[in-house]
VMD Tcl script that draws the C-alpha trace (Angstrom):
set ca {
  {-14.42 2.62 -0.42}
  {-11.84 3.78 -2.87}
  {-8.93 6.60 -1.87}
  {-8.93 9.85 -3.68}
  {-6.88 9.28 -7.41}
  {-4.17 12.42 -6.44}
  {-3.29 10.79 -3.14}
  {-2.60 7.33 -4.98}
  {-0.46 8.54 -6.99}
  {1.81 10.52 -4.05}
  {1.81 7.01 -2.16}
  {4.79 5.32 -1.78}
  {6.22 2.37 -0.23}
  {7.28 2.65 2.75}
  {10.24 -0.19 2.62}
  {11.20 0.15 -1.32}
  {9.62 3.28 -2.10}
  {8.11 1.44 -5.04}
  {4.52 2.75 -6.39}
  {1.33 1.48 -4.67}
  {-1.84 0.04 -5.94}
  {-5.07 -0.15 -4.70}
  {-7.00 -3.48 -4.08}
  {-10.14 -3.44 -2.06}
  {-9.41 -2.31 1.34}
  {-5.72 -2.95 0.91}
  {-2.53 -0.82 -0.79}
  {-0.33 -2.84 -2.56}
  {3.90 -2.60 -3.13}
  {4.13 -2.85 -6.75}
  {7.81 -3.10 -6.49}
  {7.94 -6.99 -6.90}
  {9.65 -10.02 -4.67}
  {11.80 -8.39 -2.76}
  {9.26 -6.08 -1.15}
  {5.70 -7.17 -2.60}
  {4.67 -5.92 1.25}
  {0.86 -5.38 1.36}
  {-1.08 -2.69 4.10}
  {-4.17 -1.51 5.37}
  {-6.39 0.47 4.60}
  {-8.42 1.47 7.79}
  {-11.50 4.13 7.53}
  {-10.06 5.42 4.35}
  {-6.97 6.16 5.62}
  {-3.91 4.03 4.75}
  {-1.68 2.23 7.13}
  {1.84 3.23 5.95}
  {3.51 1.22 8.54}
  {5.90 -1.67 7.44}
  {4.99 -3.60 11.21}
  {1.83 -3.05 9.97}
  {2.20 -4.56 6.71}
  {1.73 -8.58 5.81}
  {3.26 -10.44 3.08}
  {0.70 -11.34 -0.11}
  {-0.90 -14.47 0.08}
}
mol new
graphics top color blue
foreach p $ca { graphics top sphere $p radius 0.5 }
foreach p [lrange $ca 0 end-1] q [lrange $ca 1 end] { graphics top cylinder $p $q radius 0.2 }
display resetview
């Protein structure tokens, strides 16, 4: 289920503060190689905890 457009516009990566983009059930940091964390979206709720994020494959 996609996030509301207004919500995605105000969300930022908690690690580097770069904007996030939605891809499937995840939010990807657009901060580039220095960050690039991937955050899960569970039941339509973004989990923006660095401890829950993963590095991209």
